[in-house]
ZAMARGU-4260 file (C-alpha; in steps of 0.2 Angstrom, whole numbers, plus 5000, padded with zeros to 4 digits):
<rodrens>
0) 5054/4918/5004 | 5068/4931/5003 | 5079/4935/5019 | 5072/4949/5029 | 5081/4966/5025
5) 5079/4976/5040 | 5086/4993/5043 | 5085/5005/5057 | 5074/5020/5052 | 5066/5035/5058
10) 5059/5039/5076 | 5047/5053/5080 | 5046/5061/5097 | 5030/5056/5107 | 5018/5069/5112
15) 5014/5073/5130 | 4996/5067/5130 | 4983/5058/5120 | 4966/5065/5115 | 4955/5063/5130
20) 4941/5053/5121 | 4953/5041/5114 | 4964/5027/5122 | 4981/5033/5129 | 4995/5022/5125
25) 5006/5031/5138 | 5020/5037/5127 | 5025/5019/5122 | 5036/5015/5107 | 5027/5006/5093
30) 5039/4997/5081 | 5031/4998/5063 | 5037/4987/5048 | 5037/4997/5032 | 5042/4995/5014
35) 5043/5012/5007 | 5040/5006/4989 | 5021/5010/4987 | 5018/5028/4982 | 5008/5038/4987
40) 5004/5026/5002 | 5023/5026/5008 | 5038/5029/4998 | 5055/5039/4998 | 5054/5057/4992
45) 5065/5057/4976 | 5072/5074/4981 | 5076/5072/4999 | 5076/5053/5002 | 5064/5055/5016
50) 5051/5042/5019 | 5034/5050/5016 | 5016/5046/5011 | 4999/5044/5016 | 5003/5031/5030
55) 5017/5042/5037 | 5005/5057/5039 | 4992/5046/5046 | 5004/5038/5059 | 5010/5056/5064
60) 4993/5061/5068 | 4988/5045/5076 | 5004/5047/5088 | 4997/5064/5093 | 4980/5057/5097
65) 4985/5041/5105 | 5001/5046/5114 | 5014/5034/5107 | 5031/5035/5098 | 5032/5027/5080
70) 5048/5019/5077 | 5050/5013/5059 | 5060/4998/5052 | 5061/4994/5034 | 5058/4976/5028
75) 5054/4969/5010 | 5036/4965/5006 | 5040/4947/5004 | 5044/4945/5022 | 5033/4958/5030
80) 5017/4947/5034 | 5027/4933/5041 | 5038/4944/5052 | 5024/4954/5059 | 5014/4938/5062
85) 5028/4931/5071 | 5029/4946/5083 | 5046/4954/5076 | 5036/4970/5075 | 5022/4978/5084
90) 5013/4981/5068 | 5016/4983/5049 | 5010/4996/5035 | 5012/4997/5017 | 4995/4998/5009
95) 4991/4980/5014 | 4974/4973/5007 | 4963/4964/5020 | 4961/4946/5014 | 4955/4930/5023
100) 4971/4920/5019 | 4982/4934/5027 | 4971/4934/5043 | 4978/4916/5046 | 4995/4924/5049
105) 4991/4941/5056 | 4977/4952/5064 | 4971/4967/5054 | 4964/4984/5059 | 4948/4990/5053
110) 4949/4997/5035 | 4957/5014/5034 | 4954/5015/5015 | 4943/5006/5002 | 4949/5006/4984
115) 4946/4998/4967 | 4959/4989/4956 | 4962/4998/4940 | 4971/4994/4924 | 4985/5007/4920
120) 4993/5008/4903 | 5004/5020/4893 | 4995/5035/4887 | 4996/5030/4868 | 4990/5012/4871
125) 4977/5007/4858 | 4979/4988/4857 | 4966/4984/4871 | 4953/4993/4881 | 4949/4981/4894
130) 4954/4965/4903 | 4947/4954/4890 | 4956/4963/4876 | 4972/4961/4886 | 4970/4943/4889
135) 4966/4939/4871 | 4983/4945/4865 | 4997/4934/4869 | 5010/4947/4866 | 5005/4958/4880
140) 5014/4958/4896 | 5009/4963/4914 | 5020/4969/4929 | 5016/4963/4946 | 5024/4960/4963
145) 5023/4942/4969 | 5010/4940/4983 | 5001/4956/4981 | 4983/4959/4977 | 4988/4966/4959
150) 4997/4949/4956 | 4982/4939/4960 | 4970/4950/4951 | 4981/4949/4936 | 4981/4930/4937
155) 4964/4926/4942 | 4953/4941/4935 | 4963/4945/4919 | 4972/4930/4914 | 4970/4911/4916
160) 4973/4908/4934 | 4990/4901/4931 | 5002/4909/4944 | 5017/4904/4933 | 5009/4912/4917
165) 5024/4919/4907 | 5015/4934/4903 | 5017/4941/4920 | 5034/4949/4924 | 5038/4950/4942
170) 5046/4965/4951 | 5052/4967/4969 | 5043/4984/4970 | 5028/4993/4962 | 5039/5007/4956
175) 5050/4995/4946 | 5035/4988/4938 | 5029/5005/4934 | 5045/5010/4926 | 5045/4995/4916
180) 5028/5000/4909 | 5034/5018/4905 | 5049/5010/4896 | 5038/4998/4886 | 5045/4982/4894
185) 5027/4978/4900 | 5010/4984/4894 | 4999/4984/4910 | 5001/4988/4928 | 4987/4986/4940
190) 4985/4998/4955 | 4972/5003/4967 | 4961/5017/4960 | 4967/5031/4972 | 4986/5028/4967
195) 4982/5025/4949 | 4973/5041/4948 | 4987/5050/4956 | 5000/5043/4944 | 4989/5047/4929
200) 4986/5065/4935 | 5005/5067/4937 | 5010/5059/4921 | 5007/5073/4908 | 4998/5061/4897
205) 5011/5047/4898 | 4999/5035/4908 | 4980/5032/4907 | 4967/5020/4915 | 4957/5008/4904
210) 4943/4997/4907 | 4931/4994/4922 | 4937/4992/4940 | 4943/4974/4943 | 4935/4972/4960
215) 4936/4981/4977 | 4949/4980/4991 | 4951/4987/5008 | 4968/4992/5016 | 4972/4989/5035
220) 4987/4989/5047 | 4993/4972/5052 | 4998/4965/5069 | 5005/4949/5077 | 4993/4935/5077
225) 4994/4935/5096 | 4998/4953/5097 | 4993/4967/5109 | 4974/4969/5108 | 4975/4986/5117
230) 4985/4992/5103 | 4973/4985/5090 | 4958/4993/5098 | 4967/5010/5100 | 4971/5010/5081
235) 4953/5005/5077 | 4947/5019/5088 | 4958/5032/5080 | 4954/5027/5062 | 4936/5029/5066
240) 4940/5046/5074 | 4950/5052/5059 | 4936/5046/5047 | 4923/5055/5057 | 4932/5072/5057
245) 4937/5072/5039 | 4956/5068/5042 | 4956/5053/5031 | 4948/5062/5017 | 4960/5076/5019
250) 4975/5064/5017 | 4967/5056/5002 | 4965/5074/4994 | 4984/5078/4998 | 4992/5062/4992
255) 4980/5056/4978 | 4975/5073/4970 | 4988/5086/4975 | 5004/5078/4977 | 5013/5075/4960
260) 5023/5059/4962 | 5041/5061/4957 | 5038/5080/4955
</rodrens>
């Protein structure tokens, strides 16, 4: 595991009161671990350098409804689950897939997003059209981040189950893997359907999706294993509230359909 790379980040002012029908966190500060490397879920605006994305918009709205101050600290994906699980942060967010093995280290919120894993390739790719075609050609390479859902789907659903398969090129961030795809250094990147559709729409034909979805995943926020149950319950309540009133769907529309990544 790589050393934790922690940096002080942004703090937003707390609102005066929470919504009356939701828990009130009393203006407390909630320290949130972030990665800022998974657009459009969370990333640095290429023009301003500001941390933006789906989760930041969600958190700003949640802060209004629950009455808390979000304070962000950046950490690498490699160390996030262990650090949050050990109580170094109040919670963590970076499009984290809810999985049983991760539940051994952290607590999860209820899902705030459900997505499907898609195969993203260059727009002129004609050597394969599905997972079987990719697996059959030993010259083809895939990009992945170690320890992520795309990594495990690549290994177990696309290739041969060998986590050391040399056809997988590992990158520290999703963005680096996507850049390698664009440059022709790899031939496949897996991404959740919402993000993949956003990238393809903004690529002006440079990227496309091939094949059928490779399984379904749900995203959730993470908390220390022995963390604050009141905080977990409050976030579960606000997720349900924002789903019921259409806020989550509005965020999906903004970040996956309207926002042109990198533009």
